[in-house]
N, C-alpha and C positions, 0 to 999 in steps of 0.2 A: 880933577878927575881925568883920567888918561885912560886911552885903550892902548895897551902894552905896557909900557914903562915911561919913566919920565925923560927918556931919550928918544924913543920911536914908538910910533903906532903899531909896529909889528914886533915890538921889544918882548923880551923875556926876562928882564931884570927883577920884575916882580912876582916872578914864578914861585910857588911854594919851596922847590928845591933849592932855589938860588938863594931866597929870604934865609933860609937855614945853613947855606955854605958860609963858614967863617971868612974865606978870603974874599968873598963877594962883598963883604961888610963895607969896605973902603968905597967902593962904587955907589953902596945906599947912602953913606954919608954924605958922598959929595953930592948925590942928587937932592937930598934935603937942603944941603947949605947953599946949591947954586939956585934953587927956585924958590927958596924961603919960605917954603910950605911946611906946616906942621902935619899935615895928613896927606896920603895919596890913596885915592880910590881907584881900583884899577880892575881891568876884566881883560879878557883874549886868551889867558892860559889855560882854561878849561879846568883846572884844579883850583880850589879855594884855599886862602891863607889870610890870617888875621895876625899882624905882628906888631909890637912895638920895640923901637931900639932906642935904648937910654942914650940922652944926649942928641939926638937926632929927630925921630919922628915915627908915625905909625903908617904901616901899609895896610890897607884893606881890599883884597883881592877877591871878588865875589866868584871867580872861576867861571861860570856860565849861568846866565839867568834862564836860558830856554833848554837845559839840557840837565840830566842828572849830575850831582856833583859828589854822590858818596854812593857805594855799593849798596844795593837794595833799597834805595830811597830815590823814588822817581819824581824829584822836585829839582827846580832850580834854585838860585840864591841871589838876592838883592843885598846891596849893601844900604845901610840906614845909618846917617850921621845926624844926631840931635842933640838937645840940651838935657834930654832926660832918656835913660835907658828905654830900649824897646819893651814893652810890657804885654804884647800880644803872643799868640801862639806862633809857633814856627822859629823862635830864636835858636840859634844854633850856637853861636859863640858872640861874646862882645867884650870890649875893654874901654877904659876912659882914657882920653889922651887930651891934652891942652883945652881942658874944659869941655871935651865933647865926649859924648856916648857912641861908639862906633860898634854896629851889630851885624852880624851876618844872619839874614831872615830867608828862610824857606819861601819859594814861590810855587803853589800848587798850579799845575795847569792839566788840561784833558790828555792824559797820556794817550788813550787808544786814539784820539782825533790827531794828536801830534804824530804817532807813528803813520796814520794812513797818509797824512799831508807829506810828510818826508819821503814814504815810499812812492808816492805819485810822483814827486819831483825826481828822487834820486832812487831809482831801482836798483836791484841787486846786479853787480857788475860795474855800477858806475864809481867815479873816484871818492865821491862825498860818502856813497854807502860803504864803500871798502874803510873809509877812514872814520865814520861816525856811527854806524848802525850797532855795534856792539854795545857802544856807550850808551846809545838811546834805549836799546832794549834791556840791559842789564845794570847799567850805571858803571862808573869805574872802580878800578880796585883801590879805593881810597875810603879812609875812615874820618868820621868827624873829629877824631882826636888828632889828626894831622893837620886839620884846617884851624884849630881852636888856639888862642893868643898863647904865644911862647915869648917871654923876654928874651930879647937877644942882645 
């Protein structure tokens, strides 16, 4: 479990666009080889991705647990890794790797309360408001299909 990627707490190597970038594959392969991990569960990048890399491992990036991850869907995401697939509501995507079931599961929260708390701490004109408010209010321009497993 990492925040960022295998090399840095603030790393972007497990961001959805990087995971889908063929030239980045060598770095991903080295991260699995050097760590001897089968699965990386990460966060930090704000956009989710679930990817399997044949011969290397799987990356489950939940994007953000406390902010919307998809346009028009006010929910966060959590990564669940278990011996059986998740059977409850809110499963967005999943795959099986190394005998584990890896699922991205929506996390519902009180949206009006979250917006009030955010605005109380970060009013219009603040750096955080400028960076995050549109996403909190509307969700990112990102679709579930972009997060779903893609064999790389």
